[in-house]
FIGUZA-376733 format. One record per residue: x, y, z of N, C-alpha, C, CB in turn; residue in three letters. Coordinates in nm, 3 decimals, padded with zeros to 5 digits. Glycine has a CB too. Example, Ala and Ser with C-alpha at 12.3 -4.5 7.8 and 13.67 -1.06 7.14 Angstrom:
REM FIGUZA-376733
+---------+---------+---------+---------+---------+---------+---------+---------+---------+---------+---------+---------+-----+
!     n_u !     n_v !     n_w !    ca_u !    ca_v !    ca_w !     c_u !     c_v !     c_w !    cb_u !    cb_v !    cb_w !   r !
+---------+---------+---------+---------+---------+---------+---------+---------+---------+---------+---------+---------+-----+
!  01.319 ! -00.569 !  00.780 !  01.230 ! -00.450 !  00.780 !  01.320 ! -00.330 !  00.780 !  01.131 ! -00.447 !  00.905 ! ALA !
!  01.285 ! -00.225 !  00.708 !  01.367 ! -00.106 !  00.714 !  01.290 !  00.003 !  00.787 !  01.408 ! -00.060 !  00.572 ! SER !
+---------+---------+---------+---------+---------+---------+---------+---------+---------+---------+---------+---------+-----+
REM end
This chain:
REM FIGUZA-376733
+---------+---------+---------+---------+---------+---------+---------+---------+---------+---------+---------+---------+-----+
!     n_u !     n_v !     n_w !    ca_u !    ca_v !    ca_w !     c_u !     c_v !     c_w !    cb_u !    cb_v !    cb_w !   r !
+---------+---------+---------+---------+---------+---------+---------+---------+---------+---------+---------+---------+-----+
! -01.854 ! -01.198 ! -03.045 ! -01.776 ! -01.178 ! -02.906 ! -01.883 ! -01.044 ! -02.870 ! -01.570 ! -01.136 ! -02.921 ! MET !
! -01.935 ! -01.061 ! -02.778 ! -02.006 ! -00.934 ! -02.718 ! -01.947 ! -00.814 ! -02.668 ! -02.074 ! -00.969 ! -02.618 ! THR !
! -02.008 ! -00.694 ! -02.674 ! -01.928 ! -00.591 ! -02.631 ! -01.861 ! -00.582 ! -02.505 ! -01.992 ! -00.495 ! -02.639 ! LEU !
! -01.927 ! -00.672 ! -02.370 ! -01.878 ! -00.694 ! -02.266 ! -01.755 ! -00.745 ! -02.265 ! -01.948 ! -00.754 ! -02.209 ! LYS !
! -01.714 ! -00.870 ! -02.369 ! -01.572 ! -00.926 ! -02.384 ! -01.491 ! -00.846 ! -02.432 ! -01.557 ! -01.033 ! -02.460 ! GLU !
! -01.537 ! -00.748 ! -02.526 ! -01.423 ! -00.675 ! -02.577 ! -01.355 ! -00.554 ! -02.502 ! -01.463 ! -00.627 ! -02.698 ! LYS !
! -01.428 ! -00.527 ! -02.403 ! -01.377 ! -00.403 ! -02.300 ! -01.278 ! -00.474 ! -02.214 ! -01.507 ! -00.328 ! -02.195 ! GLU !
! -01.176 ! -00.380 ! -02.188 ! -01.058 ! -00.429 ! -02.083 ! -01.122 ! -00.402 ! -01.951 ! -00.903 ! -00.342 ! -02.096 ! LYS !
! -01.043 ! -00.479 ! -01.881 ! -01.075 ! -00.447 ! -01.730 ! -00.966 ! -00.317 ! -01.681 ! -01.046 ! -00.604 ! -01.626 ! SER !
! -01.002 ! -00.279 ! -01.566 ! -00.901 ! -00.159 ! -01.493 ! -00.760 ! -00.218 ! -01.495 ! -00.943 ! -00.119 ! -01.316 ! TRP !
! -00.748 ! -00.321 ! -01.499 ! -00.603 ! -00.390 ! -01.485 ! -00.539 ! -00.388 ! -01.614 ! -00.605 ! -00.543 ! -01.434 ! LYS !
! -00.617 ! -00.405 ! -01.710 ! -00.558 ! -00.408 ! -01.874 ! -00.544 ! -00.255 ! -01.917 ! -00.679 ! -00.493 ! -01.997 ! GLU !
! -00.576 ! -00.146 ! -01.870 ! -00.561 ! -00.017 ! -01.905 ! -00.413 !  00.010 ! -01.896 ! -00.644 !  00.073 ! -01.822 ! ILE !
! -00.378 !  00.121 ! -01.962 ! -00.231 !  00.169 ! -01.969 ! -00.231 !  00.218 ! -01.857 ! -00.181 !  00.265 ! -02.076 ! SER !
! -00.102 !  00.260 ! -01.789 ! -00.055 !  00.311 ! -01.672 ! -00.098 !  00.464 ! -01.691 !  00.105 !  00.280 ! -01.648 ! ILE !
! -00.149 !  00.543 ! -01.587 ! -00.198 !  00.655 ! -01.618 ! -00.332 !  00.681 ! -01.689 ! -00.113 !  00.701 ! -01.675 ! ALA !
! -00.381 !  00.587 ! -01.752 ! -00.499 !  00.610 ! -01.835 ! -00.632 !  00.632 ! -01.753 ! -00.515 !  00.492 ! -01.929 ! ALA !
! -00.711 !  00.672 ! -01.804 ! -00.827 !  00.699 ! -01.719 ! -00.927 !  00.610 ! -01.763 ! -00.876 !  00.843 ! -01.722 ! VAL !
! -00.990 !  00.562 ! -01.631 ! -01.088 !  00.458 ! -01.651 ! -01.234 !  00.506 ! -01.716 ! -01.110 !  00.393 ! -01.511 ! CYS !
! -01.313 !  00.459 ! -01.790 ! -01.436 !  00.508 ! -01.864 ! -01.552 !  00.459 ! -01.776 ! -01.449 !  00.448 ! -02.022 ! TRP !
! -01.530 !  00.390 ! -01.672 ! -01.653 !  00.329 ! -01.604 ! -01.649 !  00.387 ! -01.448 ! -01.645 !  00.150 ! -01.608 ! LYS !
! -01.764 !  00.417 ! -01.391 ! -01.774 !  00.449 ! -01.220 ! -01.726 !  00.308 ! -01.167 ! -01.955 !  00.493 ! -01.151 ! PRO !
! -01.677 !  00.340 ! -01.046 ! -01.618 !  00.213 ! -00.973 ! -01.737 !  00.126 ! -00.892 ! -01.496 !  00.266 ! -00.857 ! SER !
! -01.874 !  00.196 ! -00.934 ! -01.989 !  00.088 ! -00.895 ! -02.003 ! -00.006 ! -00.999 ! -02.132 !  00.151 ! -00.871 ! THR !
! -01.968 ! -00.011 ! -01.102 ! -01.980 ! -00.093 ! -01.217 ! -01.886 ! -00.232 ! -01.230 ! -01.950 ! -00.001 ! -01.330 ! GLU !
! -01.781 ! -00.212 ! -01.159 ! -01.668 ! -00.318 ! -01.134 ! -01.618 ! -00.300 ! -01.002 ! -01.547 ! -00.309 ! -01.233 ! PHE !
! -01.570 ! -00.435 ! -00.931 ! -01.502 ! -00.463 ! -00.800 ! -01.375 ! -00.387 ! -00.820 ! -01.476 ! -00.624 ! -00.765 ! LEU !
! -01.363 ! -00.299 ! -00.710 ! -01.214 ! -00.222 ! -00.686 ! -01.157 ! -00.253 ! -00.566 ! -01.218 ! -00.066 ! -00.685 ! THR !
! -01.201 ! -00.353 ! -00.487 ! -01.161 ! -00.371 ! -00.367 ! -01.014 ! -00.451 ! -00.375 ! -01.274 ! -00.443 ! -00.290 ! GLY !
! -00.984 ! -00.484 ! -00.480 ! -00.845 ! -00.548 ! -00.473 ! -00.754 ! -00.455 ! -00.517 ! -00.828 ! -00.675 ! -00.554 ! ASP !
! -00.734 ! -00.329 ! -00.507 ! -00.680 ! -00.215 ! -00.525 ! -00.605 ! -00.214 ! -00.399 ! -00.775 ! -00.103 ! -00.553 ! TRP !
! -00.631 ! -00.252 ! -00.282 ! -00.574 ! -00.181 ! -00.168 ! -00.471 ! -00.285 ! -00.099 ! -00.695 ! -00.130 ! -00.063 ! LYS !
! -00.388 ! -00.196 ! -00.033 ! -00.288 ! -00.292 !  00.021 ! -00.336 ! -00.298 !  00.187 ! -00.115 ! -00.233 ! -00.008 ! THR !
! -00.392 ! -00.186 !  00.246 ! -00.435 ! -00.201 !  00.385 ! -00.591 ! -00.196 !  00.377 ! -00.371 ! -00.083 !  00.483 ! TYR !
! -00.637 ! -00.254 !  00.480 ! -00.811 ! -00.267 !  00.482 ! -00.841 ! -00.208 !  00.615 ! -00.883 ! -00.440 !  00.472 ! LYS !
! -00.960 ! -00.111 !  00.620 ! -00.984 ! -00.056 !  00.752 ! -01.053 ! -00.170 !  00.830 ! -01.074 !  00.080 !  00.745 ! PRO !
! -01.017 ! -00.166 !  00.971 ! -01.086 ! -00.298 !  01.040 ! -01.132 ! -00.185 !  01.163 ! -00.960 ! -00.465 !  01.094 ! VAL !
! -01.250 ! -00.211 !  01.193 ! -01.312 ! -00.124 !  01.298 ! -01.320 ! -00.230 !  01.428 ! -01.475 ! -00.059 !  01.244 ! ARG !
! -01.288 ! -00.127 !  01.564 ! -01.322 ! -00.183 !  01.688 ! -01.469 ! -00.148 !  01.729 ! -01.224 ! -00.135 !  01.789 ! ASP !
! -01.556 ! -00.235 !  01.740 ! -01.720 ! -00.210 !  01.786 ! -01.701 ! -00.128 !  01.894 ! -01.818 ! -00.349 !  01.834 ! PRO !
! -01.628 ! -00.179 !  01.996 ! -01.639 ! -00.145 !  02.117 ! -01.590 !  00.025 !  02.144 ! -01.557 ! -00.254 !  02.193 ! ALA !
! -01.496 !  00.072 !  02.061 ! -01.460 !  00.198 !  02.056 ! -01.564 !  00.280 !  01.975 ! -01.325 !  00.205 !  02.004 ! LYS !
! -01.637 !  00.217 !  01.876 ! -01.691 !  00.303 !  01.768 ! -01.812 !  00.372 !  01.825 ! -01.729 !  00.220 !  01.637 ! CYS !
! -01.862 !  00.474 !  01.808 ! -01.978 !  00.553 !  01.876 ! -02.064 !  00.574 !  01.781 ! -01.946 !  00.685 !  01.942 ! THR !
! -02.039 !  00.526 !  01.653 ! -02.161 !  00.529 !  01.534 ! -02.172 !  00.664 !  01.492 ! -02.317 !  00.480 !  01.584 ! ARG !
! -02.088 !  00.742 !  01.511 ! -02.101 !  00.907 !  01.447 ! -02.129 !  00.908 !  01.282 ! -01.937 !  01.002 !  01.473 ! CYS !
! -02.082 !  00.777 !  01.244 ! -02.128 !  00.797 !  01.101 ! -02.019 !  00.900 !  01.001 ! -02.286 !  00.870 !  01.113 ! LEU !
! -01.922 !  00.936 !  01.066 ! -01.833 !  01.032 !  00.987 ! -01.758 !  00.932 !  00.875 ! -01.715 !  01.116 !  01.096 ! LEU !
! -01.737 !  00.797 !  00.921 ! -01.660 !  00.725 !  00.808 ! -01.767 !  00.697 !  00.704 ! -01.584 !  00.582 !  00.857 ! CYS !
! -01.893 !  00.689 !  00.735 ! -01.985 !  00.675 !  00.609 ! -02.002 !  00.804 !  00.501 ! -02.130 !  00.643 !  00.666 ! VAL !
! -01.975 !  00.911 !  00.586 ! -01.958 !  01.063 !  00.496 ! -01.850 !  01.072 !  00.448 ! -01.969 !  01.197 !  00.565 ! ILE !
! -01.739 !  01.030 !  00.477 ! -01.597 !  01.067 !  00.416 ! -01.566 !  00.972 !  00.314 ! -01.478 !  01.066 !  00.521 ! PHE !
! -01.601 !  00.846 !  00.332 ! -01.557 !  00.753 !  00.225 ! -01.571 !  00.792 !  00.099 ! -01.616 !  00.639 !  00.230 ! CYS !
! -01.470 !  00.804 !  00.019 ! -01.479 !  00.846 ! -00.100 ! -01.539 !  00.722 ! -00.210 ! -01.338 !  00.901 ! -00.129 ! PRO !
! -01.542 !  00.613 ! -00.168 ! -01.577 !  00.502 ! -00.253 ! -01.722 !  00.452 ! -00.219 ! -01.471 !  00.388 ! -00.237 ! ASP !
! -01.750 !  00.530 ! -00.131 ! -01.909 !  00.473 ! -00.087 ! -01.895 !  00.347 ! -00.034 ! -02.022 !  00.456 ! -00.212 ! GLY !
! -01.798 !  00.270 !  00.040 ! -01.792 !  00.153 !  00.067 ! -01.805 !  00.119 !  00.219 ! -01.684 !  00.113 !  00.011 ! ALA !
! -01.847 !  00.208 !  00.276 ! -01.909 !  00.191 !  00.409 ! -02.083 !  00.251 !  00.418 ! -01.802 !  00.281 !  00.520 ! ILE !
! -02.139 !  00.136 !  00.448 ! -02.280 !  00.176 !  00.476 ! -02.346 !  00.155 !  00.624 ! -02.362 !  00.098 !  00.380 ! HIS !
! -02.424 !  00.223 !  00.629 ! -02.544 !  00.236 !  00.776 ! -02.636 !  00.128 !  00.740 ! -02.652 !  00.405 !  00.797 ! TRP !
! -02.614 !  00.055 !  00.843 ! -02.728 ! -00.056 !  00.839 ! -02.833 ! -00.032 !  00.951 ! -02.664 ! -00.207 !  00.860 ! LYS !
! -02.933 !  00.052 !  00.912 ! -03.032 !  00.065 !  01.020 ! -03.098 ! -00.024 !  01.112 ! -03.116 !  00.109 !  00.976 ! ALA !
! -03.135 ! -00.138 !  01.034 ! -03.190 ! -00.251 !  01.097 ! -03.111 ! -00.307 !  01.200 ! -03.216 ! -00.348 !  01.006 ! ASP !
! -02.967 ! -00.289 !  01.223 ! -02.880 ! -00.352 !  01.307 ! -02.815 ! -00.237 !  01.356 ! -02.790 ! -00.456 !  01.246 ! ARG !
! -02.848 ! -00.088 !  01.348 ! -02.796 !  00.009 !  01.414 ! -02.645 !  00.011 !  01.416 ! -02.850 !  00.006 !  01.537 ! ASN !
! -02.579 ! -00.030 !  01.294 ! -02.440 ! -00.041 !  01.296 ! -02.394 ! -00.016 !  01.127 ! -02.396 ! -00.199 !  01.364 ! ASP !
! -02.265 ! -00.009 !  01.122 ! -02.212 !  00.009 !  01.005 ! -02.146 ! -00.121 !  00.951 ! -02.124 !  00.117 !  01.015 ! ILE !
! -02.129 ! -00.110 !  00.801 ! -02.080 ! -00.245 !  00.743 ! -01.972 ! -00.171 !  00.629 ! -02.225 ! -00.357 !  00.666 ! GLU !
! -01.851 ! -00.256 !  00.598 ! -01.746 ! -00.223 !  00.510 ! -01.801 ! -00.311 !  00.414 ! -01.594 ! -00.245 !  00.555 ! PHE !
! -01.778 ! -00.244 !  00.268 ! -01.813 ! -00.338 !  00.178 ! -01.655 ! -00.344 !  00.105 ! -01.955 ! -00.289 !  00.078 ! ASP !
! -01.591 ! -00.442 !  00.136 ! -01.430 ! -00.470 !  00.103 ! -01.430 ! -00.508 ! -00.058 ! -01.358 ! -00.615 !  00.207 ! TYR !
! -01.567 ! -00.522 ! -00.102 ! -01.547 ! -00.540 ! -00.243 ! -01.507 ! -00.405 ! -00.339 ! -01.678 ! -00.601 ! -00.291 ! ASN !
! -01.549 ! -00.290 ! -00.256 ! -01.522 ! -00.137 ! -00.322 ! -01.418 ! -00.084 ! -00.252 ! -01.645 ! -00.028 ! -00.313 ! TYR !
! -01.399 ! -00.107 ! -00.132 ! -01.293 ! -00.043 ! -00.042 ! -01.160 ! -00.052 ! -00.100 ! -01.288 ! -00.107 !  00.096 ! CYS !
! -01.080 !  00.056 ! -00.145 ! -00.949 !  00.084 ! -00.204 ! -00.836 !  00.093 ! -00.084 ! -00.958 !  00.226 ! -00.292 ! LYS !
! -00.879 !  00.103 !  00.049 ! -00.768 !  00.092 !  00.160 ! -00.713 !  00.226 !  00.159 ! -00.648 ! -00.021 !  00.133 ! GLY !
! -00.803 !  00.347 !  00.118 ! -00.756 !  00.475 !  00.134 ! -00.696 !  00.543 !  00.247 ! -00.839 !  00.535 !  00.107 ! CYS !
! -00.768 !  00.474 !  00.372 ! -00.743 !  00.529 !  00.507 ! -00.826 !  00.665 !  00.559 ! -00.593 !  00.559 !  00.509 ! GLY !
! -00.904 !  00.704 !  00.469 ! -00.992 !  00.832 !  00.485 ! -01.055 !  00.794 !  00.626 ! -01.115 !  00.860 !  00.352 ! VAL !
! -01.134 !  00.705 !  00.622 ! -01.235 !  00.653 !  00.725 ! -01.138 !  00.640 !  00.874 ! -01.308 !  00.485 !  00.665 ! CYS !
! -01.028 !  00.602 !  00.856 ! -00.934 !  00.581 !  00.992 ! -00.901 !  00.734 !  01.027 ! -00.774 !  00.480 !  00.962 ! ALA !
! -00.874 !  00.815 !  00.926 ! -00.834 !  00.939 !  00.975 ! -00.923 !  01.026 !  01.013 ! -00.764 !  00.996 !  00.898 ! ASN !
! -01.030 !  01.000 !  00.951 ! -01.161 !  01.106 !  01.005 ! -01.209 !  01.046 !  01.137 ! -01.309 !  01.113 !  00.888 ! GLU !
! -01.195 !  00.906 !  01.176 ! -01.269 !  00.876 !  01.309 ! -01.219 !  00.951 !  01.434 ! -01.259 !  00.726 !  01.341 ! CYS !
! -01.314 !  01.007 !  01.491 ! -01.283 !  01.107 !  01.620 ! -01.212 !  01.018 !  01.722 ! -01.430 !  01.178 !  01.696 ! PRO !
! -01.263 !  00.884 !  01.739 ! -01.211 !  00.797 !  01.859 ! -01.118 !  00.690 !  01.817 ! -01.329 !  00.727 !  01.934 ! VAL !
! -01.071 !  00.705 !  01.708 ! -00.967 !  00.617 !  01.659 ! -01.004 !  00.437 !  01.660 ! -00.835 !  00.655 !  01.759 ! LYS !
! -01.138 !  00.447 !  01.635 ! -01.208 !  00.287 !  01.604 ! -01.164 !  00.229 !  01.492 ! -01.366 !  00.280 !  01.583 ! ALA !
! -01.114 !  00.291 !  01.413 ! -01.083 !  00.228 !  01.263 ! -00.917 !  00.210 !  01.261 ! -01.141 !  00.347 !  01.122 ! ILE !
! -00.892 !  00.120 !  01.247 ! -00.742 !  00.087 !  01.229 ! -00.707 !  00.036 !  01.086 ! -00.699 ! -00.026 !  01.332 ! GLU !
! -00.599 !  00.080 !  01.019 ! -00.561 !  00.031 !  00.894 ! -00.466 ! -00.073 !  00.898 ! -00.513 !  00.128 !  00.817 ! MET !
! -00.514 ! -00.198 !  00.838 ! -00.424 ! -00.318 !  00.850 ! -00.381 ! -00.381 !  00.753 ! -00.469 ! -00.406 !  00.911 ! LYS !
! -00.241 ! -00.430 !  00.728 ! -00.203 ! -00.478 !  00.625 ! -00.280 ! -00.613 !  00.541 ! -00.082 ! -00.496 !  00.663 ! LEU !
! -00.349 ! -00.625 !  00.469 ! -00.423 ! -00.691 !  00.382 ! -00.322 ! -00.868 !  00.399 ! -00.423 ! -00.588 !  00.209 ! GLU !
+---------+---------+---------+---------+---------+---------+---------+---------+---------+---------+---------+---------+-----+
REM end
């Protein structure tokens, strides 16, 4: 058995236990109940959502001059929707 097979996933650790890995090493997107949905017509691309996202799940795509949500890592906290000055992001039930 390899070390990888012996390690528990975040779902297997005890309640209130501290996870020993950064969230970039495993997908955390299934934690969310709500997911951010952006209205491109309202969005001014101010990038505040990118700056304030605590999980780094929103990325600026310069080649497209647009942002992209990485739902594999988004935990659905709603910070992006709260910080959006034009309310272009709405939290919707998954």
